C-alpha positions in Angstrom: 0.2 -0.1 -0.2 1.0 3.2 -1.0 0.5 6.3 1.9 -0.3 9.3 0.3 1.6 12.3 1.7 -0.6 15.3 2.5 1.7 18.4 1.5 1.3 21.3 4.3 0.1 24.4 2.6 3.2 27.4 3.1 2.2 30.4 5.2 1.5 32.4 2.2 -1.0 30.5 0.7 -2.8 30.0 4.1 -2.7 33.8 4.5 -3.9 34.2 0.9 -7.0 32.1 1.4 -7.6 33.6 4.9 -7.5 37.1 2.9 -9.8 35.9 0.4 -11.9 34.7 3.0 -12.0 37.9 5.0 -12.6 39.7 1.6 -15.5 37.4 1.0 -16.7 37.8 4.6 -16.3 41.4 4.7 -18.4 41.6 1.5 -21.2 39.7 2.5 -21.7 42.1 5.4 -21.5 45.0 3.5 -24.2 43.7 1.1 -26.6 42.7 4.4 -26.0 45.9 5.9 -27.3 47.8 2.7 -30.1 45.5 2.6 -31.4 46.3 5.6 -30.3 50.3 5.1 -33.1 49.7 2.3 -35.1 47.7 4.4 -35.3 50.2 7.0 -36.0 53.0 4.7 -38.9 51.4 3.2 -40.1 50.8 6.8 -40.2 54.1 7.5 -42.0 55.3 4.4 -44.6 52.7 5.5 -44.6 53.9 9.2 -45.1 57.5 7.4 -48.1 56.4 5.3 -49.6 54.4 8.2 -49.3 57.9 10.7 -50.7 60.0 7.7 -53.6 57.6 7.1 -54.1 57.4 10.9 -54.4 61.0 10.7 -56.7 61.0 7.8 -59.0 58.6 9.9 -58.8 60.7 13.1 -59.7 64.0 10.9 -62.9 62.3 9.4 -63.9 60.6 12.9 -63.9 64.4 13.9 -65.7 65.9 10.9 -68.6 63.2 11.3 -68.8 63.6 14.7 -69.3 67.7 14.5 -71.4 66.6 10.9 -73.7 64.6 13.8 -74.2 67.7 16.1 -75.1 69.9 13.4 -77.8 67.2 12.1 -78.7 66.9 15.7 -79.3 70.7 16.0 -80.9 70.7 12.7 -83.7 68.4 13.8 -83.8 70.3 16.9 -84.9 73.1 15.2 -86.9 71.5 12.5 -89.1 69.8 15.3 -89.4 73.3 17.1 -90.7 75.2 13.5 -93.0 72.1 13.3 -94.3 72.7 16.5 -94.8 76.5 16.0 -96.4 76.1 12.7 -98.7 73.4 14.4 -99.5 75.9 17.1 -100.2 78.7 14.6 -102.2 76.8 12.4 -104.7 75.6 15.2 -104.5 79.6 16.4 -105.9 80.4 13.0 -108.5 77.4 12.8 -109.8 78.5 15.9 -110.0 82.3 14.7 -111.7 80.6 11.5 -114.3 79.2 13.5 -115.0 82.0 15.8 -115.6 84.3 12.6 -117.7 81.8 11.1 -119.7 81.9 14.4 -119.9 86.0 14.5 -120.9 85.9 10.8 -123.7 83.5 11.3 -124.9 85.1 14.5 
């Protein structure tokens, strides 16, 4: 049987492989950092958009509440005007009857 003898690598060869590995690792970390920065920017934009939507919804709710109050006031006014008209109608009706009674006498 023939034994294979393993050749030991020189210090320079090991150093070159190590430099290549460190360079590759550095490059991969830089890529990951750029991707994280890009994702962070996208997340910041989404957060800003959600804040704007939340503000818009809050404004819509406030406007809706104000409209509800206005509608309630208008309804109260219409009811009051209706009651006033009904009272005036009854008064005119009574006057009409009185005038008819006086004319027949």
